[in-house]
C-alpha positions as CSV (number, residue, x, y, z in Angstrom):
1,M,-38.8,9.9,-19.3
2,I,-41.1,7.0,-20.1
3,K,-38.3,5.0,-21.8
4,E,-36.9,4.0,-18.4
5,T,-40.0,1.9,-17.6
6,G,-40.7,0.5,-21.0
7,I,-38.9,-1.0,-24.1
8,S,-38.7,0.3,-27.6
9,L,-40.6,-1.3,-30.4
10,A,-37.3,-2.1,-32.0
11,E,-36.3,-4.1,-28.9
12,A,-39.7,-5.8,-28.9
13,M,-39.3,-6.9,-32.5
14,K,-36.1,-8.8,-31.6
15,L,-38.1,-11.0,-29.2
16,E,-39.8,-14.3,-30.0
17,P,-42.2,-14.5,-31.9
18,L,-42.2,-10.9,-33.2
19,K,-38.8,-11.2,-34.9
20,S,-40.3,-13.2,-37.7
21,C,-43.1,-10.6,-38.3
22,Q,-43.0,-7.6,-40.7
23,V,-43.5,-3.9,-39.9
24,I,-45.8,-2.8,-42.8
25,A,-46.2,0.9,-41.7
26,G,-44.5,3.4,-39.5
27,V,-41.0,1.9,-40.0
28,N,-39.4,5.2,-39.0
29,N,-40.9,5.0,-35.5
30,L,-39.5,1.9,-34.1
31,D,-38.1,3.9,-31.2
32,N,-41.6,4.3,-29.8
33,I,-41.6,3.1,-26.2
34,I,-44.0,0.4,-25.0
35,T,-45.0,0.2,-21.3
36,R,-48.2,-1.9,-21.6
37,V,-49.6,-4.6,-23.9
38,N,-53.3,-4.9,-24.5
39,I,-55.7,-6.9,-26.7
40,M,-58.3,-5.1,-28.8
41,A,-61.4,-7.1,-28.4
42,D,-63.9,-4.7,-29.9
43,L,-64.2,-1.2,-31.4
44,E,-64.8,0.3,-27.9
45,I,-61.1,0.0,-27.2
46,L,-60.6,3.8,-27.3
47,N,-62.4,4.0,-24.0
48,W,-59.9,1.8,-22.2
49,I,-56.4,2.3,-23.7
50,E,-53.7,4.3,-22.0
51,E,-50.5,6.0,-23.1
52,G,-47.6,3.6,-24.0
53,E,-49.8,0.7,-25.1
54,F,-49.0,-1.9,-27.7
55,L,-52.3,-3.2,-29.1
56,L,-52.8,-6.8,-30.4
57,T,-55.8,-7.4,-32.6
58,T,-57.2,-9.1,-35.7
59,A,-58.4,-7.5,-38.9
60,V,-62.0,-8.7,-38.4
61,H,-62.8,-5.3,-36.8
62,F,-61.4,-3.4,-39.8
63,G,-63.4,-5.5,-42.2
64,N,-66.7,-4.5,-40.5
65,I,-66.2,-0.7,-40.9
66,T,-65.6,1.8,-43.7
67,I,-62.2,3.2,-44.6
68,E,-63.3,6.5,-43.1
69,E,-64.1,4.8,-39.8
70,Q,-60.8,2.9,-39.9
71,V,-59.0,6.3,-40.3
72,D,-60.8,7.7,-37.3
73,L,-60.0,4.6,-35.3
74,L,-56.3,4.8,-36.1
75,T,-56.1,8.6,-35.4
76,G,-58.0,8.1,-32.1
77,M,-55.5,5.4,-31.0
78,K,-52.5,7.7,-31.8
79,N,-54.1,10.5,-29.9
80,R,-54.7,8.3,-26.8
81,G,-51.0,7.3,-26.8
82,V,-50.9,4.0,-28.5
83,E,-47.3,3.3,-29.6
84,A,-47.8,0.4,-32.1
85,I,-50.4,-2.1,-33.4
86,A,-49.9,-5.8,-34.3
87,I,-52.7,-7.1,-36.5
88,K,-53.5,-10.6,-37.8
89,I,-54.7,-9.5,-41.2
90,Q,-55.3,-12.8,-42.9
91,P,-57.6,-14.7,-43.3
92,Y,-60.0,-11.8,-42.4
93,L,-58.7,-9.4,-45.0
94,K,-56.4,-9.8,-48.0
95,S,-54.5,-6.6,-46.9
96,L,-55.1,-3.3,-45.2
97,D,-56.1,-0.3,-47.2
98,E,-53.2,1.6,-48.7
99,N,-54.7,4.9,-47.4
100,L,-54.6,3.4,-43.9
101,L,-51.0,2.4,-44.1
102,R,-50.1,5.8,-45.5
103,L,-51.8,7.5,-42.6
104,A,-49.9,5.2,-40.1
105,D,-46.7,6.4,-41.7
106,E,-47.7,10.1,-41.4
107,I,-48.8,10.0,-37.8
108,G,-45.9,7.7,-36.7
109,L,-48.0,4.7,-35.6
110,P,-46.2,1.5,-36.6
111,I,-48.4,-1.4,-37.8
112,I,-47.0,-5.0,-37.6
113,Q,-48.5,-7.9,-39.6
114,L,-48.8,-11.0,-37.5
115,D,-49.0,-14.6,-38.7
116,Y,-52.4,-16.1,-37.9
117,N,-50.8,-19.0,-36.0
118,I,-49.0,-16.7,-33.5
119,S,-50.7,-16.6,-30.1
120,F,-51.3,-13.2,-28.4
121,A,-50.2,-14.8,-25.1
122,D,-46.8,-15.7,-26.7
123,I,-46.3,-12.1,-27.7
124,M,-47.3,-10.6,-24.4
125,E,-45.2,-12.8,-22.1
126,P,-41.7,-11.8,-23.3
127,I,-42.6,-8.1,-23.8
128,L,-44.1,-7.8,-20.3
129,K,-41.1,-9.6,-18.8
130,E,-38.8,-7.1,-20.3
131,I,-41.0,-4.2,-19.1
132,F,-41.1,-5.6,-15.6
133,D,-37.4,-6.0,-15.5
134,K,-36.9,-2.4,-16.4
135,Q,-39.4,-1.2,-13.9
136,S,-37.8,-3.3,-11.2
137,K,-34.5,-1.6,-11.9
138,V,-36.1,1.8,-11.5
139,I,-37.7,0.7,-8.2
140,R,-34.4,-0.7,-6.9
141,R,-32.5,2.5,-7.8
142,V,-35.1,4.6,-6.0
143,E,-35.0,2.4,-3.0
144,A,-31.2,2.4,-2.9
145,I,-31.0,6.2,-3.1
146,H,-33.7,6.5,-0.5
147,N,-31.7,4.3,1.9
148,D,-28.6,6.4,1.2
149,M,-30.5,9.6,2.1
150,M,-31.8,8.1,5.3
151,E,-28.3,6.9,6.3
152,L,-26.9,10.3,5.5
153,L,-29.3,12.1,7.9
154,L,-28.9,9.4,10.6
155,K,-25.1,10.2,10.5
156,G,-25.9,13.9,11.2
157,G,-26.2,15.2,7.7
158,T,-28.3,18.3,6.9
159,I,-30.8,19.1,4.2
160,L,-28.0,20.8,2.3
161,D,-26.0,17.5,2.4
162,V,-29.0,15.6,1.1
163,T,-29.5,18.2,-1.7
164,K,-25.8,17.9,-2.7
165,D,-26.0,14.1,-2.8
166,L,-29.2,14.1,-4.8
167,S,-27.9,16.6,-7.3
168,D,-24.8,14.4,-7.9
169,K,-27.0,11.3,-8.3
170,V,-29.5,12.8,-10.8
171,G,-26.9,14.8,-12.6
172,N,-28.9,18.0,-12.6
173,N,-29.3,21.1,-10.5
174,I,-31.6,20.8,-7.4
175,I,-32.7,23.4,-4.9
176,V,-35.0,23.1,-1.9
177,K,-37.3,26.0,-1.1
178,D,-38.4,25.8,2.5
179,Y,-41.6,27.9,2.9
180,Y,-41.9,27.4,6.7
181,F,-38.4,28.6,7.7
182,D,-38.1,30.7,4.6
183,E,-34.8,29.2,3.5
184,I,-33.4,28.2,0.2
185,V,-31.0,25.2,0.1
186,C,-28.9,25.2,-3.1
187,P,-25.6,23.3,-3.6
188,V,-24.7,25.1,-6.8
189,E,-23.6,28.7,-6.1
190,N,-23.8,30.0,-9.7
191,Y,-27.3,28.5,-10.3
192,D,-29.5,31.3,-11.6
193,I,-32.2,31.0,-9.0
194,C,-29.8,30.7,-6.1
195,S,-27.7,33.7,-7.2
196,R,-30.7,35.9,-6.7
197,R,-31.2,37.8,-3.5
198,E,-33.5,35.9,-1.2
199,A,-36.0,38.8,-1.2
200,E,-36.6,38.2,-4.9
201,I,-37.2,34.4,-4.8
202,D,-40.9,34.4,-4.1
203,A,-41.5,37.1,-6.8
204,Y,-39.3,34.9,-9.2
205,F,-41.4,31.8,-8.5
206,K,-44.7,33.8,-8.9
207,K,-43.5,35.3,-12.2
208,H,-43.0,31.8,-13.6
209,G,-46.3,30.5,-12.2
210,I,-44.7,28.3,-9.5
211,S,-47.1,27.8,-6.6
212,N,-46.5,26.5,-3.1
213,K,-50.1,25.2,-3.0
214,N,-49.6,22.3,-5.5
215,T,-49.7,18.9,-3.7
216,R,-48.5,17.0,-6.8
217,T,-45.3,17.1,-8.8
218,T,-45.7,19.9,-11.4
219,K,-43.7,20.7,-14.5
220,Y,-42.9,24.3,-15.4
221,K,-41.1,26.1,-18.2
222,I,-38.8,28.8,-16.8
223,T,-35.8,30.8,-17.9
224,I,-32.5,29.8,-16.3
225,E,-29.2,31.4,-17.5
226,N,-31.1,32.9,-20.5
227,Q,-32.4,29.5,-21.6
228,E,-35.9,28.1,-21.3
229,R,-35.7,24.9,-19.3
230,D,-38.0,22.3,-17.8
231,V,-38.3,22.5,-14.1
232,Y,-40.1,20.0,-11.9
233,A,-41.5,21.1,-8.5
234,I,-41.9,18.2,-6.1
235,P,-43.9,19.2,-3.0
236,I,-42.6,18.5,0.5
237,I,-45.7,17.6,2.4
238,A,-46.2,17.0,6.1
239,R,-49.3,17.2,8.3
240,N,-51.3,17.7,5.1
241,T,-49.4,20.9,4.4
242,V,-47.0,21.9,1.7
243,Y,-43.9,23.0,3.7
244,G,-41.7,23.5,0.6
245,N,-40.7,22.2,-2.8
246,I,-37.7,20.4,-4.3
247,F,-36.9,22.0,-7.7
248,L,-35.2,20.0,-10.4
249,A,-34.0,21.7,-13.6
250,N,-32.6,20.0,-16.7
251,C,-29.4,22.2,-16.8
252,N,-26.9,19.4,-17.4
253,S,-28.8,16.4,-18.8
254,E,-32.2,15.1,-19.7
255,I,-34.5,14.5,-16.7
256,R,-35.5,10.9,-16.3
257,L,-38.5,9.4,-14.7
258,T,-36.3,7.8,-12.1
259,D,-35.0,11.3,-11.1
260,I,-38.6,12.4,-10.4
261,Q,-39.3,9.2,-8.4
262,V,-36.1,9.6,-6.5
263,L,-37.0,13.2,-5.5
264,E,-40.6,12.3,-4.6
265,S,-39.1,9.7,-2.3
266,A,-36.6,12.1,-0.9
267,S,-39.3,14.7,-0.3
268,S,-40.7,12.6,2.6
269,I,-37.2,12.4,4.2
270,I,-36.8,16.2,3.9
271,A,-40.3,16.6,5.4
272,L,-39.2,14.6,8.4
273,E,-36.1,16.8,8.8
274,L,-38.3,19.9,8.7
275,L,-40.7,18.5,11.2
276,K,-37.7,17.8,13.5
277,K,-36.6,21.4,13.2
278,I,-40.1,22.6,14.0
279,S,-40.3,20.3,17.0
280,I,-36.9,21.6,18.3
281,Q,-38.3,25.2,17.9
282,E,-41.5,24.2,19.8
283,I,-39.5,22.7,22.7
284,E,-37.2,25.7,22.9
285,N,-40.2,28.0,22.9
286,K,-41.7,26.0,25.8
287,Y,-38.6,26.6,27.9
288,K,-38.5,30.3,27.0
289,V,-42.2,30.7,27.9
290,E,-41.5,29.1,31.3
291,F,-38.5,31.5,31.8
292,F,-40.7,34.4,30.7
293,D,-43.5,33.4,33.1
294,D,-41.1,33.1,36.0
295,L,-39.5,36.4,35.2
296,I,-42.9,38.3,35.3
297,S,-44.3,36.2,38.2
298,N,-45.5,37.8,41.4
299,D,-43.9,34.9,43.2
300,K,-40.6,36.2,44.5
301,I,-39.0,32.8,44.6
302,R,-39.9,32.0,40.9
303,K,-38.8,35.5,39.8
304,S,-35.5,35.3,41.8
305,K,-34.6,31.9,40.2
306,A,-35.4,33.3,36.7
307,I,-33.1,36.3,37.3
308,E,-30.4,33.9,38.3
309,R,-30.9,31.9,35.1
310,S,-30.8,35.1,33.0
311,N,-27.1,34.7,32.3
312,Y,-28.0,31.7,30.1
313,Y,-29.6,34.2,27.7
314,K,-26.7,36.6,28.1
315,F,-28.8,39.2,29.9
316,D,-27.1,41.8,32.1
317,K,-29.3,42.3,35.3
318,D,-28.6,46.0,35.3
319,A,-29.0,46.8,31.6
320,D,-31.9,48.7,29.9
321,Y,-34.7,46.5,28.5
322,C,-37.6,47.0,26.2
323,T,-40.3,44.5,25.2
324,F,-42.1,44.2,21.9
325,T,-45.4,42.3,21.6
326,I,-46.3,41.1,18.1
327,G,-50.0,40.4,17.8
328,V,-50.9,38.1,14.9
329,K,-54.5,38.8,13.7
330,S,-56.6,36.3,11.8
331,D,-60.3,35.9,10.8
332,E,-59.8,32.2,10.3
333,D,-60.7,29.4,12.8
334,D,-57.9,27.2,11.5
335,F,-55.7,27.2,14.6
336,E,-53.1,25.0,12.9
337,H,-52.8,27.7,10.1
338,I,-52.6,30.5,12.8
339,N,-49.9,28.5,14.7
340,R,-47.9,28.1,11.6
341,D,-47.9,31.8,11.0
342,I,-46.9,32.5,14.6
343,S,-44.1,30.0,14.4
344,K,-42.8,31.5,11.2
345,V,-42.9,35.0,12.6
346,M,-40.9,33.8,15.6
347,Y,-38.4,32.1,13.3
348,L,-38.0,35.3,11.2
349,V,-37.6,37.5,14.3
350,D,-35.1,35.0,15.8
351,A,-33.1,34.9,12.6
352,Y,-33.1,38.7,12.4
353,C,-32.0,39.2,16.0
354,T,-29.2,36.6,15.5
355,S,-28.0,38.3,12.4
356,K,-27.8,41.7,14.2
357,D,-25.9,40.1,17.2
358,L,-28.6,41.2,19.6
359,V,-29.2,40.0,23.2
360,Y,-32.8,39.0,23.1
361,L,-35.5,36.4,23.9
362,V,-38.5,35.4,21.8
363,A,-41.4,33.4,23.1
364,N,-45.1,33.3,22.4
365,R,-48.4,33.1,24.2
366,K,-51.5,32.2,22.1
367,S,-51.6,34.7,19.2
368,Q,-49.0,37.0,20.7
369,I,-45.2,36.9,20.4
370,N,-43.1,38.6,23.1
371,V,-39.6,39.8,22.3
372,V,-37.3,41.1,25.0
373,F,-34.3,43.2,23.9
374,M,-31.4,44.2,26.0
375,L,-30.5,47.6,24.6
376,K,-27.0,48.6,23.6
377,D,-27.4,52.3,23.0
378,K,-27.1,54.0,26.4
379,K,-27.4,57.6,24.9
380,N,-30.4,57.1,22.5
381,P,-32.1,53.9,23.5
382,Q,-35.5,55.1,22.1
383,D,-33.9,55.5,18.7
384,E,-32.6,52.0,18.9
385,V,-36.0,50.7,19.8
386,R,-37.7,52.5,16.9
387,M,-35.1,51.2,14.4
388,L,-35.6,47.6,15.6
389,S,-39.4,47.8,15.4
390,Q,-39.3,49.3,11.9
391,Q,-36.8,46.7,10.6
392,I,-38.8,43.8,12.1
393,E,-42.0,45.2,10.6
394,E,-40.4,45.5,7.1
395,M,-39.0,42.0,7.3
396,V,-42.3,40.4,8.3
397,V,-44.2,42.4,5.7
398,Q,-41.7,41.3,3.0
399,K,-41.7,37.6,4.0
400,M,-45.4,37.2,4.9
401,V,-47.2,39.4,2.5
402,N,-50.8,38.6,3.6
403,L,-50.2,38.5,7.4
404,R,-52.1,40.9,9.6
405,F,-50.1,41.9,12.6
406,V,-49.3,44.8,15.0
407,I,-46.2,45.5,17.1
408,G,-46.8,46.9,20.5
409,I,-43.7,48.6,22.1
410,G,-43.3,48.9,25.8
411,R,-41.5,51.6,27.7
412,I,-37.7,51.2,28.4
413,Y,-36.9,50.1,32.0
414,T,-33.6,49.6,33.8
415,G,-32.9,46.2,35.3
416,I,-34.2,42.8,34.2
417,D,-36.4,42.6,37.3
418,N,-38.4,45.5,35.8
419,M,-38.7,43.9,32.4
420,Y,-42.3,42.7,33.2
421,R,-43.4,46.3,33.2
422,S,-42.3,46.8,29.6
423,L,-44.1,43.6,28.7
424,K,-47.3,44.8,30.3
425,D,-46.9,48.1,28.3
426,S,-46.4,46.4,25.0
427,Q,-49.4,44.1,25.6
428,K,-51.6,47.1,26.4
429,A,-50.4,48.8,23.2
430,V,-51.5,45.7,21.2
431,M,-54.9,45.8,22.9
432,A,-55.3,49.4,21.9
433,S,-54.8,48.4,18.2
434,D,-58.1,46.4,18.3
435,N,-60.3,49.5,18.1
436,Y,-58.8,52.9,17.7
437,V,-55.1,52.8,16.7
438,Q,-54.6,52.3,13.0
439,T,-50.8,52.1,12.7
440,R,-49.0,48.7,12.7
441,I,-46.4,49.9,15.2
442,I,-47.8,51.2,18.5
443,E,-45.7,52.8,21.1
444,F,-47.3,52.6,24.6
445,D,-45.7,56.0,25.5
446,A,-47.5,57.6,22.5
447,L,-51.0,56.5,23.6
448,G,-51.6,59.6,25.7
449,I,-54.7,59.3,27.9
450,Y,-55.4,55.9,26.4
451,K,-52.5,54.6,28.6
452,I,-54.8,55.1,31.6
453,F,-57.7,53.3,29.9
454,C,-55.6,50.3,29.2
455,H,-55.5,49.3,32.9
456,A,-57.5,46.2,33.3
457,D,-58.5,47.2,36.9
458,L,-60.3,50.2,35.5
459,K,-62.2,48.5,32.7
460,D,-65.5,48.0,34.6
461,E,-65.5,51.6,35.9
462,L,-64.8,53.0,32.5
463,I,-67.5,51.0,30.8
464,D,-70.0,52.0,33.5
465,F,-69.0,55.7,32.9
466,Y,-69.5,55.3,29.2
467,E,-73.0,53.7,29.6
468,K,-74.1,56.6,31.8
469,T,-72.9,59.3,29.5
470,L,-72.7,58.3,25.9
471,E,-74.5,54.9,25.3
472,S,-77.9,56.6,24.9
473,L,-76.6,58.6,21.9
474,V,-75.0,55.5,20.3
475,K,-78.3,53.6,20.6
476,Y,-80.2,56.5,19.2
477,D,-77.9,56.6,16.1
478,K,-78.4,52.9,15.6
479,K,-82.2,53.1,16.0
480,K,-82.8,56.3,13.9
481,D,-79.9,55.8,11.5
482,T,-78.4,59.2,12.3
483,E,-74.9,60.5,12.7
484,L,-75.0,62.2,16.1
485,V,-71.9,60.4,17.5
486,K,-69.9,61.4,14.4
487,T,-71.1,65.0,14.8
488,L,-70.0,65.0,18.4
489,K,-66.5,63.8,17.5
490,V,-66.2,66.6,14.9
491,Y,-67.5,69.0,17.6
492,Y,-64.3,68.2,19.6
493,E,-62.1,68.3,16.6
494,A,-63.4,71.8,15.7
495,N,-63.3,73.0,19.4
496,G,-67.0,73.6,19.3
497,N,-66.8,76.0,16.3
498,L,-70.1,75.3,14.4
499,K,-68.9,76.9,11.2
500,K,-65.8,74.6,11.1
501,M,-68.1,71.7,11.9
502,S,-70.3,72.6,9.0
503,E,-67.4,72.6,6.6
504,K,-66.0,69.3,7.9
505,L,-69.4,67.5,7.8
506,F,-70.4,69.2,4.4
507,T,-73.6,70.1,6.2
508,H,-75.6,73.3,6.5
509,Y,-74.9,75.4,9.6
510,N,-78.5,75.2,10.9
511,T,-78.4,71.4,10.6
512,V,-75.2,71.2,12.6
513,L,-76.8,73.5,15.3
514,Y,-79.8,71.2,15.4
515,R,-77.7,68.1,15.8
516,V,-75.7,69.7,18.7
517,N,-78.9,70.5,20.5
518,R,-80.2,67.0,20.0
519,I,-76.9,65.6,21.4
520,Q,-77.4,67.6,24.5
521,E,-81.0,66.6,24.8
522,I,-80.4,62.8,24.4
523,T,-77.3,62.7,26.7
524,G,-78.6,65.2,29.2
525,T,-75.3,67.1,28.9
526,N,-74.6,70.8,28.6
527,L,-71.8,71.3,26.3
528,E,-71.3,74.8,27.6
529,D,-70.3,73.3,30.9
530,E,-66.5,72.5,30.9
531,Q,-66.8,69.5,33.2
532,Q,-69.8,67.9,31.3
533,R,-68.2,68.6,28.0
534,Y,-65.0,66.9,29.1
535,S,-67.0,63.9,30.5
536,L,-68.6,63.3,27.1
537,Q,-65.3,63.6,25.3
538,T,-63.8,61.0,27.7
539,A,-66.7,58.7,27.1
540,I,-66.0,58.8,23.4
541,K,-62.4,57.7,24.0
542,I,-63.6,54.9,26.2
543,M,-66.0,53.8,23.4
544,D,-63.2,53.8,20.9
545,M,-60.9,52.0,23.3
546,Y,-63.3,49.1,24.0
547,G,-65.2,49.2,20.7
548,M,-68.6,49.4,22.4
549,H,-70.2,51.1,19.4
550,K,-69.6,47.9,17.4
551,D,-72.3,46.2,19.6
552,Y,-75.1,48.3,18.2
């Protein structure tokens, strides 16, 4: 790729004053590409040279070191990417050592003998001019293609249109992987990566070591159509985040440096287009949230107006409705990262619902996403709800492997004016997941007595009840490092059967008996009394519900 921004040594040898000079070693490597010209002022040059350099020097330095040191110097230059050396040999030396010339032939480093009267400046000027002209052509090409892409988008083109045009211009296959909206844009249908099912794409990239974390253009070796090929991944960056990658594979022709630069320029255009899509999503969500708020409002006027607008979302006022609340959980304080996760889940749910031709509405509040479904199955609506929740769970797990989330399912209600009840149910189900429900899908109807505990109006009374009945035992466990609360839970699981408790706890019968007596002493409760026994069991459920035991 470097040849696009440099000239070959053969081209340089045709320029004045080099065309009168002789190549005395490395004659088979005149296709080496020069991108820079430098003067070797001393033997410390190895610390400063870069790849693609053409070094100009005199033999005075060679005359002051041994042949072994000259060999090391020449090898070091080749390893650092020097493409050729022009040396004024006389009058400093009669000639270079034959062993040195033989080494230059072997390692492919051309040596040119310069006449003493030739000025280094006279050599540098024409070569640098040729290099500058080539680099200017590259810049002009990149700029022209960039302008074409901008004009294409301004005329209403899509990322697919941009990808097709770029693929034609660079003469190789290009795909765009959008990590935010989880889309793959590929203009070539039979391209190996694109022919794979979307579910396999991330695994395919992972297998080949392709990361969505790299913020610089990265080169990979991957197998395409049973052949190992070079693939370049150009990151699409916006808001300091990698939103996707442009992948370029050398399926048809050699990849040029210009191609990489063109795609790096195009990545910023695609990033803007992605940000535009995200902004549209955010605006749509804002209006959906307002509609949602009006629909569940206690203000009769607001609610009435929302019901009137429900036709816009194709809602039938008298149909059956069910609400899901998807709670996204995160231990991070990076709100931007959390918001990206929430936006992506919303996008996935929206795409799923659209593909299933559902009548629905998706909107979010903080870390919760609310989804209202108008149910189609009049005979078995509960089966429809369970199928929807399972498929949404599977999809999110598949697309967002490391995301922690729960799905709360509200009860089914008839009439859109009752939809807010289902929403409250689903939100309470999500709240229940914080402490005592371990499944990812939580049906409010399946919470049993916990449904009562979920009422916000009762929270203070329930906590007060817990503190008066069970808190003393929780504090005792914490202070003495005992397991009396655990023993009490097993007591209820075993219906008070001490023998079964002993087996469950792997503890001697007498120890279990002692623990039960201590529980009664500390709580002041008689477990033989049905009402007191039930009170203590209720307190355990309240503790689990609100996670009070975590405070000690």
